[in-house]
N, C-alpha and C positions, 0 to 999 in steps of 0.2 A: 461555467463552472463556479466555483463554490471550491475554496479552502479548508479545508479540515484541519486544527492542528488538535491529533491527540497526546504527542509527544511527550507532555508533564503529566498523561494519567498512567492509572495502571495496567496492569497482562487484561483483555480479557475489552480492554474498548477498540479495539480495531475487528475482529470481527463484529460486533455493534454499529460502530463508524457504516462500515464498508453496506450494509444488510438495507442501513439509510441514506444514503449516499445516492445520490441518484448517477446516469454514465456521464461520465466525462469530470468528474471531482474531483479533483486531488485531496489526497487524504496526508499528513506530516505526521508520519510513525516517529522519529527523531532524528536531532539535529542533533548532529558531532561526526568528529574528525574519521574515530569509524560506525560501516551499520552494526550498529548494537538494540539496547536496552530494551524493555518487557512484549513491544510486539513483530520481534527484528524473526520471529517464529513463525505468528501468522503472517504476517504478512506474503513471510517467501510460500506459504503453502498455499498461499489464496493464489497469486502469483500462476504455481505448477500449474493447478483447481484454475486457472481463465478465469479469473474473475476483475484481476484486477494486472497491470503495466505497473514495474517500482522499477525504480531510474535512481541517482543522486542529483542534488542540481549545488554547485557549487556555491556556498556564502560570504569566502572569502580565505585567507590562507589556509588550510587544510581543518576546510570548518565546514560541511555540510548538510545537505538534507536531505533524507531520507523520507521521498515517495510515492506512495500507491496509487493511479487511478485507472478509474470503476467503468470495469470493462462492461460487452453489451452484452448481450444475454448470446446472444450472436457468436460472439467471441469463446467466452466459457459454451459454449454447445459444443464450436468449430476441436477447440483446445477437448472435449474430456475425448472427442473420440478421434484423438489421434491419439492420444493417451495407452488407447482399451490395446 
């Protein structure tokens, strides 16, 4: 597993990072009190399409890292079949 941080990169970095990541790699797309930033919508859409899992990791009092973990092709295919 590799940890990739794009929290300080601009919009458009999330899909590129997800494509280049290996299954199980973690992409940190935002650090803050709430989920926001330029990658929030891309991460949510990728999760809904089965390309990743998203979660938050507590870093401290009211501070979280928002993380996407690349899913396997098998999971992505299964999610697509459920969404039809």
